LOLO-735128 format. One record per residue: residue in one letter; x, y, z of N, C-alpha, C in turn. Coordinates in steps of 0.05 Angstrom, whole numbers, padded with zeros to 5 digits, always signed. Example, Ala and Ser with C-alpha at 12.3 -4.5 7.8 and 13.67 -1.06 7.14 Angstrom:
// residues 2
A+00264-00114+00156+00246-00090+00156+00264-00066+00156/S+00257-00045+00142+00273-00021+00143+00258+00001+00157/
// end
This chain:
// residues 100
M+00746+00403-00855+00758+00394-00880+00787+00402-00880/D+00805+00383-00886+00833+00388-00887+00839+00404-00912/P+00850+00428-00910+00855+00444-00934+00876+00432-00953/S+00891+00412-00944+00910+00400-00962+00897+00379-00980/N+00872+00372-00974+00858+00352-00991+00843+00367-01013/E+00844+00354-01037+00827+00364-01059+00800+00352-01056/V+00779+00368-01058+00751+00358-01055+00736+00364-01081/Y+00722+00343-01090+00707+00345-01116+00678+00339-01111/L+00661+00351-01128+00633+00344-01130+00630+00333-01158/S+00623+00308-01160+00620+00295-01186+00595+00306-01201/A+00598+00308-01227+00576+00315-01244+00554+00295-01241/V+00560+00270-01234+00541+00249-01230+00523+00257-01206/S+00535+00266-01184+00520+00274-01161+00502+00299-01167/V+00513+00317-01183+00498+00341-01191+00473+00332-01207/W+00477+00314-01225+00455+00304-01241+00434+00291-01223/E+00442+00274-01204+00423+00261-01186+00408+00281-01169/I+00422+00301-01159+00409+00322-01143+00388+00337-01161/A+00396+00345-01185+00378+00359-01203+00353+00342-01210/R+00357+00317-01215+00335+00299-01221+00316+00297-01198/K+00327+00292-01174+00310+00290-01150+00295+00316-01144/Y+00308+00338-01149+00295+00364-01145+00272+00367-01165/S+00277+00362-01190+00256+00366-01211+00233+00346-01208/Q+00238+00323-01195+00216+00304-01191+00203+00307-01164/G+00211+00328-01149+00199+00333-01123+00209+00315-01100/G+00230+00301-01105+00241+00283-01085+00257+00296-01063/I+00267+00320-01069+00282+00335-01049+00274+00365-01052/S+00275+00379-01030+00271+00408-01031+00297+00422-01025/L+00302+00444-01039+00326+00459-01035+00318+00489-01032/P+00336+00505-01020+00329+00533-01017+00327+00549-01043/S+00339+00539-01064+00337+00551-01090+00342+00529-01111/H+00338+00536-01136+00341+00517-01158+00370+00507-01159/P+00374+00481-01164+00401+00470-01166+00419+00484-01186/F+00407+00495-01207+00422+00509-01229+00439+00531-01217/T+00429+00545-01197+00444+00567-01185+00456+00559-01158/L+00442+00542-01143+00451+00534-01117+00477+00518-01117/I+00478+00498-01133+00502+00480-01133+00527+00494-01141/P+00528+00509-01163+00553+00523-01169+00561+00543-01148/A+00541+00557-01136+00548+00577-01115+00559+00564-01091/L+00547+00542-01081+00557+00528-01058+00584+00515-01063/R+00588+00504-01087+00613+00492-01093+00635+00513-01093/A+00631+00536-01105+00651+00558-01106+00656+00568-01078/E+00635+00572-01062+00638+00582-01035+00655+00563-01018/S+00652+00537-01023+00665+00517-01007+00693+00509-01017/G+00700+00519-01041+00725+00512-01053+00726+00483-01064/I+00703+00474-01072+00700+00446-01082+00702+00447-01113/A+00719+00430-01124+00721+00429-01153+00700+00411-01165/S+00694+00416-01191+00676+00399-01205+00691+00375-01217/L+00679+00352-01216+00691+00328-01227+00674+00318-01250/S+00684+00320-01274+00670+00312-01298+00669+00282-01301/L+00649+00273-01315+00647+00244-01321+00660+00240-01348/T+00679+00221-01348+00693+00215-01373+00683+00190-01386/E+00690+00187-01411+00683+00162-01426+00695+00138-01411/A+00720+00140-01402+00732+00118-01388+00717+00111-01362/D+00707+00131-01348+00691+00127-01324+00666+00111-01331/A+00652+00120-01352+00627+00107-01360+00631+00078-01368/L+00653+00073-01382+00659+00045-01390+00667+00028-01366/A+00681+00040-01347+00689+00026-01323+00665+00018-01306/A+00645+00035-01305+00621+00030-01289+00607+00005-01299/E+00608+00000-01325+00595-00023-01336+00610-00049-01331/K+00635-00047-01323+00651-00070-01317+00648-00079-01288/L+00636-00062-01271+00633-00068-01243+00614-00091-01239/Q+00620-00107-01218+00601-00128-01211+00575-00115-01201/L+00553-00128-01204+00527-00117-01196+00520-00121-01167/F+00538-00114-01149+00532-00114-01121+00511-00093-01115/H+00513-00071-01129+00497-00047-01125+00486-00039-01152/K+00459-00036-01154+00447-00031-01180+00441-00002-01186/D+00445+00016-01166+00439+00044-01171+00459+00055-01191/P+00450+00064-01215+00469+00073-01235+00486+00098-01227/F+00474+00116-01211+00489+00139-01202+00512+00130-01183/D+00506+00113-01165+00527+00103-01146+00548+00087-01161/R+00540+00072-01180+00560+00056-01196+00579+00075-01211/M+00568+00097-01222+00585+00117-01235+00605+00129-01216/L+00595+00136-01192+00613+00147-01171+00635+00128-01164/I+00628+00103-01161+00648+00082-01155+00669+00080-01177/A+00659+00080-01202+00678+00079-01225+00696+00103-01225/Q+00685+00127-01220+00701+00151-01220+00723+00149-01198/A+00715+00140-01175+00734+00137-01153+00756+00117-01160/L+00749+00095-01171+00768+00075-01179+00787+00085-01200/M+00776+00098-01221+00792+00108-01243+00811+00131-01234/G+00802+00147-01215+00817+00170-01207+00833+00167-01181/G+00831+00143-01169+00844+00139-01144+00833+00157-01122/L+00807+00161-01122+00794+00179-01104+00779+00164-01081/T+00773+00179-01060+00758+00169-01038+00730+00180-01039/I+00710+00163-01034+00682+00172-01033+00674+00178-01005/V+00660+00200-01001+00649+00207-00975+00619+00200-00976/T+00612+00179-00960+00584+00170-00959+00580+00152-00935/S+00555+00151-00926+00548+00132-00904+00534+00108-00916/D+00531+00107-00942+00517+00085-00956+00534+00059-00955/R+00524+00039-00941+00539+00014-00938+00540-00003-00964/A+00524+00005-00983+00523-00011-01009+00549-00008-01024/F+00566+00011-01016+00592+00014-01030+00613-00006-01020/E+00608-00019-00997+00628-00036-00984+00638-00059-01001/P+00622-00072-01018+00633-00095-01033+00653-00087-01055/Y+00655-00061-01061+00673-00052-01082+00700-00044-01071/P+00721-00047-01086+00748-00040-01077+00754-00010-01079/V+00737+00006-01066+00739+00035-01067+00741+00045-01038/R+00757+00066-01034+00760+00077-01007+00735+00094-01001/V+00724+00089-00977+00701+00104-00969+00706+00115-00941/I+00698+00140-00936+00699+00151-00909+00672+00162-00901/W+00666+00159-00876+00643+00172-00863+00640+00160-00837/
// end
C-alpha cells in the first residue's frame, strides 16, 4: 500500500460484513464489533461514513447491478471521487475507478 494514498473502509462494507457474520455466511477470528475497528486502526485505514447525498446518489444509478451494498459503494466512490478496490466485474458498467 502506498503510504501517500488515503485508504477508507466504508460503513457500507462494515454493515455487509456484520450481516454476513451474524447470518453465518462468513467466519471471522472474532466478532466484527471488535475485529473491524482493531484491524482498521492497526492498518491505518480510515472509516468512511455513509451520507445522505451518497444514499440519494445510489438510487439514481442505473440498475446494471442490483446488490444494494455494492450500489452504495459505487455511489460513495462517485460522490467522493474515490477508487474502489474489488475484483467484482459487476462494477464495470459504472463510471467509477476500480483497481484489482
